[in-house]
C-alpha positions in Angstrom: 300.3 12.0 180.0 299.7 15.6 181.5 299.1 13.8 185.0 302.5 12.2 184.4 304.2 14.9 183.9 302.4 16.7 187.0 303.4 13.5 189.3 307.0 13.8 188.1 307.0 17.6 188.7 305.9 17.2 192.2 308.7 14.6 192.9 311.6 16.5 191.3 310.9 19.5 193.5 310.1 17.3 196.5 313.3 15.5 196.1 315.9 17.9 194.3 314.1 21.8 195.3 314.0 22.6 191.2 311.4 23.4 188.8 312.0 21.3 185.8 309.2 20.5 183.2 310.2 16.9 182.2 309.5 16.4 179.0 307.4 13.1 178.0 307.7 11.0 175.2 305.9 8.0 173.3 308.9 5.1 173.3 309.3 2.3 171.1 306.4 0.2 173.0 308.9 -2.4 174.2 310.2 0.6 176.6 306.8 1.1 178.1 304.0 3.4 177.8 306.0 6.6 178.4 309.6 7.7 179.1 311.5 11.0 180.0 314.7 11.5 180.5 314.5 14.4 183.1 316.9 12.9 185.0 319.8 14.1 182.3 318.4 17.2 183.0 318.9 17.5 186.5 322.0 15.7 186.6 324.0 19.3 186.2 322.0 21.1 188.4 322.2 19.1 191.2 325.5 17.4 190.5 324.8 13.7 190.8 324.9 10.7 189.2 321.7 10.3 186.3 320.5 7.4 187.0 320.6 7.4 190.6 318.3 10.7 189.9 316.3 8.1 187.6 316.0 5.5 190.4 314.8 7.8 193.1 312.3 9.4 190.9 311.3 6.1 189.7 310.7 4.7 193.5 308.7 7.9 193.9 306.5 7.1 191.0 306.3 3.1 192.3 304.8 4.3 195.2 302.0 6.0 194.1 300.4 2.8 192.5 298.9 4.5 190.1 301.8 2.8 187.0 301.9 -0.7 186.1 305.8 -1.0 186.1 308.5 1.8 186.1 311.9 0.8 185.3 315.1 2.5 184.8 317.2 1.9 181.4 320.6 3.0 180.0 322.3 6.5 181.7 318.9 7.3 183.3 315.9 6.6 181.3 313.0 6.4 183.1 310.7 4.0 180.9 306.6 4.1 182.6 304.1 1.4 181.9 300.6 2.4 182.7 297.5 -0.1 183.8 294.5 -1.0 180.8 292.1 1.3 182.1 294.7 4.5 181.6 295.5 3.6 178.2 291.8 3.1 177.7 291.4 6.5 179.5 293.8 8.0 176.8 291.2 7.3 173.7 288.9 10.1 175.6 291.9 12.6 177.1 291.0 16.3 176.5 292.4 18.0 173.4 294.5 21.4 173.8 292.6 24.3 173.2 295.6 27.4 172.7 293.5 29.6 171.0 290.1 29.6 173.1 289.0 32.9 173.5 291.2 34.7 170.7 290.0 36.4 167.3 292.4 35.4 164.6 292.3 36.0 160.8 293.9 33.6 158.7 294.5 35.4 155.2 295.9 32.4 152.5 294.7 31.5 149.0 295.6 34.9 147.5 295.0 34.8 143.8 294.8 38.0 141.7 291.9 38.1 139.8 292.5 37.9 135.8 295.0 35.2 136.1 293.9 31.7 136.3 295.2 29.7 139.8 298.1 27.6 139.7 299.7 24.8 141.5 301.1 27.1 144.3 297.5 28.2 144.9 296.2 25.1 144.9 298.7 24.0 147.9 298.3 27.5 149.7 294.3 27.2 149.6 294.3 23.3 150.8 296.7 23.7 153.2 295.2 27.2 154.6 292.0 25.1 155.0 293.6 22.4 156.9 295.5 24.9 158.7 292.0 27.3 159.9 290.6 23.7 160.6 293.4 23.1 163.1 293.0 26.8 164.6 289.1 26.2 164.8 289.4 23.2 167.0 292.0 25.4 169.3 289.1 27.2 170.6 289.6 29.9 167.8 287.0 32.8 166.9 288.5 32.6 163.1 288.3 34.4 160.1 288.9 33.2 157.7 290.7 36.0 154.4 291.9 36.4 151.0 293.4 39.2 149.2 294.2 39.7 146.0 294.8 42.2 142.6 291.9 43.6 140.7 293.8 46.5 140.0 297.7 46.7 139.0 300.0 46.3 136.5 299.1 42.6 135.5 295.4 43.7 135.1 296.2 46.2 132.4 298.3 43.3 130.9 295.3 41.6 130.7 293.3 43.9 129.4 296.0 44.7 126.5 295.8 41.6 125.4 292.2 41.5 125.6 291.7 44.3 123.0 294.0 42.9 121.0 292.2 39.4 120.8 289.2 41.0 120.5 289.7 43.4 117.7 289.8 46.2 120.4 287.7 47.0 123.1 284.2 45.0 122.2 282.0 43.9 125.3 280.4 42.1 122.6 283.3 39.6 122.1 282.6 38.4 125.5 279.5 36.9 124.9 281.8 34.1 122.6 283.7 33.5 125.6 282.0 29.6 126.9 279.8 30.3 130.1 281.9 28.1 132.3 283.6 29.8 134.9 286.9 27.7 134.3 286.7 28.1 130.3 286.3 32.3 131.2 289.1 32.0 133.5 291.5 29.7 130.5 290.3 32.7 128.4 291.5 35.4 130.8 294.5 33.5 131.2 295.2 33.7 127.3 295.0 37.6 127.3 297.4 38.1 130.0 300.1 35.9 128.3 299.2 38.3 124.9 299.8 41.2 127.0 302.7 40.2 129.4 304.6 39.2 126.0 304.2 42.8 124.2 305.1 44.0 127.2 308.5 42.5 127.3 308.9 42.5 123.8 307.4 45.6 122.6 308.5 49.3 123.6 305.0 50.8 122.2 302.7 48.1 123.9 304.5 48.8 127.2 304.0 52.4 127.0 300.2 51.8 126.0 300.3 48.8 128.9 301.6 51.6 131.5 299.3 54.2 131.0 296.4 51.6 130.9 297.8 50.8 134.7 296.3 54.5 135.4 293.0 54.3 133.7 292.3 51.2 135.2 292.7 52.5 138.6 290.6 55.6 137.4 287.6 53.2 137.3 287.3 53.0 140.1 288.1 56.6 141.7 285.7 57.9 138.9 283.3 54.8 139.1 283.0 54.3 135.4 281.3 51.6 133.8 280.0 53.2 130.6 282.8 52.9 128.2 283.8 49.8 126.3 286.9 49.4 128.0 285.1 49.7 131.5 282.2 47.1 130.5 284.8 44.3 129.8 286.7 45.4 132.7 283.9 44.8 135.3 282.6 42.2 133.6 285.4 40.0 133.3 286.4 40.8 136.9 283.4 39.3 138.0 284.1 36.4 136.0 287.4 36.1 137.7 285.5 36.6 141.1 282.8 33.5 140.2 285.8 31.0 138.8 287.6 31.8 142.5 284.0 30.6 143.9 284.1 27.6 141.8 287.4 26.8 142.5 286.5 26.5 146.3 283.7 24.7 145.3 285.2 22.0 143.6 288.1 21.3 145.9 285.6 21.4 148.9 287.1 24.5 151.2 285.3 26.7 153.4 285.2 30.1 151.3 287.2 33.3 152.1 286.2 36.7 152.5 288.0 38.4 149.8 289.7 42.0 149.8 290.7 43.3 146.3 293.6 45.5 146.1 290.8 48.4 144.6 289.0 47.9 148.1 292.8 48.0 150.1 294.6 51.0 148.1 292.5 53.6 148.9 293.2 52.3 152.8 296.8 52.2 152.4 297.3 55.4 150.6 295.3 57.5 153.2 297.7 56.0 155.6 300.8 56.7 153.1 299.5 60.2 153.5 299.5 60.0 157.5 302.4 58.4 157.7 304.4 60.9 155.0 303.3 63.7 157.3 305.1 62.2 160.1 308.1 61.1 158.5 308.2 57.4 159.4 307.8 57.4 155.4 309.8 60.1 153.0 310.2 61.1 149.5 312.8 59.8 147.4 313.2 60.6 143.6 309.4 61.4 143.0 308.3 58.1 145.4 307.3 57.6 148.8 309.5 55.4 150.3 309.7 53.3 154.0 313.7 53.9 154.6 315.4 50.3 155.2 317.4 49.5 158.7 320.4 47.5 158.0 320.5 46.8 161.7 317.5 45.0 161.4 318.1 43.3 157.9 315.3 45.4 157.1 315.7 47.2 153.1 314.2 50.5 152.0 310.6 49.5 149.7 308.7 52.0 147.5 305.5 52.4 148.9 304.2 54.6 146.2 305.3 55.0 142.3 306.7 57.7 140.7 303.7 57.9 138.6 301.3 58.7 142.3 300.4 54.9 142.0 300.7 52.4 145.2 302.7 49.2 145.2 302.2 46.2 147.2 303.7 47.3 150.4 300.4 49.9 150.3 297.7 47.6 149.7 299.0 44.7 152.4 298.6 48.0 154.6 295.5 48.3 153.5 294.3 45.1 153.4 295.4 44.9 157.4 294.1 48.2 158.2 290.7 46.4 157.2 290.9 43.7 158.7 291.7 45.1 162.4 288.7 47.4 161.4 286.2 44.3 160.5 287.4 41.7 162.7 289.4 43.8 165.7 291.8 40.7 165.8 294.1 39.2 168.7 296.3 37.8 166.7 296.8 38.1 162.1 298.5 34.8 160.4 299.5 35.0 156.5 300.6 32.1 154.6 302.5 32.8 151.3 305.3 31.3 149.9 309.0 31.4 151.0 310.3 34.1 148.5 307.9 36.4 149.9 309.6 36.1 153.6 312.1 39.4 153.1 309.4 41.6 151.7 306.9 40.8 154.5 309.3 41.1 157.2 309.4 45.1 155.8 305.9 45.2 155.6 305.4 43.8 159.3 308.0 46.8 160.2 306.7 49.2 158.1 303.1 47.7 159.8 304.3 48.1 163.3 306.1 51.3 163.2 302.8 52.8 162.0 300.3 51.5 164.5 302.9 50.1 167.0 299.9 48.1 169.1 300.5 45.6 166.0 303.9 44.3 167.8 303.6 40.7 167.7 300.1 40.3 166.7 301.0 39.3 163.4 302.8 35.7 162.5 303.9 35.0 158.7 304.0 31.4 157.7 306.0 30.2 154.3 305.4 27.7 152.2 308.1 25.9 149.8 307.4 25.6 146.2 305.2 22.7 144.5 307.7 20.7 142.5 306.5 17.7 140.0 308.6 15.4 138.3 310.6 17.4 135.9 311.3 20.0 138.7 310.3 22.7 136.0 309.5 25.8 137.9 306.3 27.2 135.8 305.8 30.8 135.1 302.4 32.6 134.6 304.5 35.3 132.4 305.4 32.6 129.9 301.5 30.5 130.3 303.6 27.1 130.8 301.8 27.4 134.5 300.7 24.3 136.0 297.1 25.2 136.0 295.2 23.9 139.7 292.2 22.6 137.6 295.1 20.9 135.4 296.5 18.8 138.5 293.6 18.2 139.9 292.4 16.2 136.3 295.8 14.6 136.1 295.0 13.2 139.6 291.6 12.0 138.8 292.8 10.4 136.0 295.2 7.7 138.0 292.7 7.5 140.5 290.7 6.0 137.7 292.4 3.4 137.1 292.3 2.1 140.8 288.8 3.3 142.1 285.0 2.5 140.5 282.1 4.9 140.8 282.4 8.9 139.8 281.7 9.9 143.6 284.0 7.6 144.7 286.8 9.0 142.4 286.1 12.5 143.4 286.5 11.9 146.9 290.0 10.0 146.5 290.8 12.8 144.1 290.6 14.8 147.0 291.5 13.2 149.4 295.0 12.4 147.6 295.7 16.1 146.7 294.8 17.1 150.1 296.7 14.5 152.1 300.1 15.1 149.5 300.1 18.5 150.4 299.4 17.9 154.3 302.0 15.6 154.9 305.3 18.3 154.2 306.4 20.1 157.2 305.8 23.6 156.0 308.8 25.5 154.6 310.1 23.1 152.7 309.8 22.0 149.0 306.6 19.7 148.5 307.7 16.9 145.7 304.4 16.1 144.1 304.3 12.6 142.3 301.1 11.7 141.0 302.0 7.9 141.3 302.6 8.5 144.9 300.2 11.0 145.5 297.6 8.2 144.6 298.8 4.8 145.8 297.1 2.8 147.7 300.1 1.1 149.9 302.3 3.5 151.7 301.5 7.2 153.5 299.0 8.6 151.1 295.4 9.4 151.3 294.0 7.1 149.5 295.4 4.6 151.6 294.2 5.6 154.9 290.9 6.2 153.4 291.1 2.5 152.3 291.9 1.6 155.4 288.8 3.0 157.1 286.6 1.7 153.9 287.9 -2.0 155.0 287.4 -1.3 159.0 283.6 -0.6 157.9 283.6 -4.0 155.6 284.6 -5.6 159.3 281.9 -3.7 160.8 278.9 -4.2 158.6 279.8 -8.4 158.5 279.8 -7.7 162.6 276.1 -7.1 162.2 275.6 -4.6 165.5 276.0 -1.6 166.9 279.7 -1.7 168.3 279.8 -1.9 171.8 282.3 0.5 173.7 286.1 -1.0 174.7 286.0 -1.7 178.4 288.7 -3.6 178.4 292.1 -4.3 176.9 293.7 -8.0 176.6 297.5 -8.8 176.2 296.6 -8.6 172.1 294.6 -4.8 172.3 298.0 -3.2 174.5 299.7 -2.4 171.4 296.6 -1.0 169.1 294.8 0.8 172.6 298.2 2.4 172.9 298.5 4.0 169.6 294.4 4.9 169.4 295.5 6.5 173.1 298.2 9.0 170.9 295.7 10.8 168.6 294.5 13.1 171.5 298.0 14.1 172.2 298.7 14.1 168.4 296.0 16.3 167.3 296.9 18.6 170.0 300.6 18.9 169.1 298.9 19.9 165.3 296.8 22.6 166.7 299.3 24.0 169.0 302.3 24.0 166.3 299.6 24.4 163.0 301.2 21.4 161.3 299.1 18.7 160.1 301.9 16.1 158.9 301.8 15.1 162.6 298.1 13.6 162.0 298.9 12.2 158.9 301.9 10.2 160.3 299.9 9.4 162.7 297.0 8.1 160.6 299.6 6.3 158.1 301.0 4.6 161.8 297.9 3.7 163.0 296.6 1.8 160.1 299.9 -0.3 160.2 299.2 -0.9 163.9 295.8 -2.0 162.4 296.6 -4.1 160.4 299.6 -5.6 162.7 296.4 -6.4 165.1 294.3 -8.1 162.2 296.5 -10.0 161.0 296.8 -12.2 164.5 293.9 -11.4 165.5 290.0 -12.7 164.4 287.2 -10.3 164.6 284.2 -11.9 162.8 283.7 -15.3 164.3 286.1 -15.2 167.7 284.9 -15.5 170.9 285.6 -12.2 171.4 284.3 -10.6 168.3 281.8 -7.9 170.1 284.9 -6.9 172.0 286.9 -6.7 169.1 284.2 -5.0 166.8 284.0 -2.4 169.6 288.5 -2.2 168.5 287.8 -1.7 164.9 285.4 1.0 165.5 287.3 2.9 167.6 289.5 2.3 165.0 287.1 3.7 162.1 286.2 6.4 164.5 290.1 7.7 165.1 290.8 7.7 161.1 287.9 9.6 160.0 288.3 12.2 162.9 291.8 12.6 161.6 290.7 12.6 157.9 288.3 15.6 158.6 290.3 17.4 160.1 292.4 17.7 157.0 289.0 18.3 154.6 289.1 14.7 153.6 285.5 12.3 153.4 286.1 9.3 155.0 284.2 6.6 152.2 282.9 3.5 153.7 283.4 1.9 150.6 285.7 1.7 147.6 
């Protein structure tokens, strides 16, 4: 494709003295291997009929002798069919490395301590891990990070609920909680729900929790570990961190470096003091705020409360500063829900005001909401949030109806969930339908995993090391053409950081192979060795695509 683009660019410069970057696309197979509408782009510039332009460009392409056929269609489309050898070359085409030589920081997942991970965390952790893989394949020197609250009002609510359920701040009561990381997280969640309800319903509890919030910040400032409250706080804080590790291990993602808010708050507060002195922040009714700018569609945000406590804004500044200090990044990426879009616009504007060198160095990616069949919006405050672990268990039960063997079920369960999240374009809501997610038919992880296992069974029957493909017979052309699209699809996914292109491609590739296999016998055919090579290339492409999505490709299902 790149070579064709260069040919067309050179011809346009020679014939029309115009600098145009032609768009080269993959048409339906009956129209050739590539198509371009560059003649339609040029028509207005040079004042000629687009079909005449297309015919002139096609004539020049034909004289190169590098294309099997070049035809003009419709008002000025140029359809190009390449040689079989060119099709084979597409299988090993280089993949784009747009991040080569760049230091990237990617912050995602971002669970809060003292809370359970819900479906949104499951989505962001899995999607973030896939995007991180794309960055690394694109040549990035990547650091994965995460950020969350181990201090703040939600922690105070949880600790208040903890003493309510334990008969006071009683560290020995923690021994009664099962040692399993997920059970401990569940118990902590019940404490949080108790405290959150009391905060809204009981004025005395609200006042006590607000005071407790300040006390917990002081535990860090004073490095206090001896009081019963401190002992319970530090112990359950560690339980939260252990739970994060267990969760990441369960879903098989690369762990991230976790920046707790207790670490970022002092850094952010120090910066607030500097910026207050410079006039970039101002005092307002006892609080410290960053003034909004209507012309830039920025609203006013509080950075320090009237109680003198840092807000999320200050803590976010702190984590950016620490990531700069630790990694000296060229570009910083952040993945959050869509509801954080306007908030982060203000935080980024403040960060760029405080440190102008950050302008253009931070990218905010946002995702929609994971919705189930009933469309209900979950709430951790109400205690009806869909736990990430419960979603995994539900999918696992569905997989058990289709797949035998504990290890195979584990592989297919994770493949189903990861693929279901990856196939949605980032930004919109995700419709998580378990039946669709686990289906062995349609665009799903299990379908592609099954396609790989089926190909492996064919290779087992072949019984030999498959040979490399050296030629393309007429019946092979559509499959080889599709196989050759993978480097381009992967390059597009890497450049745009959108893995759904890979999912669509893998599904289409499996369908193309099914059509090929339906009409072309492999085992027992006079062309068995050649066709086994095609099967091996097909299986290898499925495996590579799934691996980019963090999914295992089983040899048997």
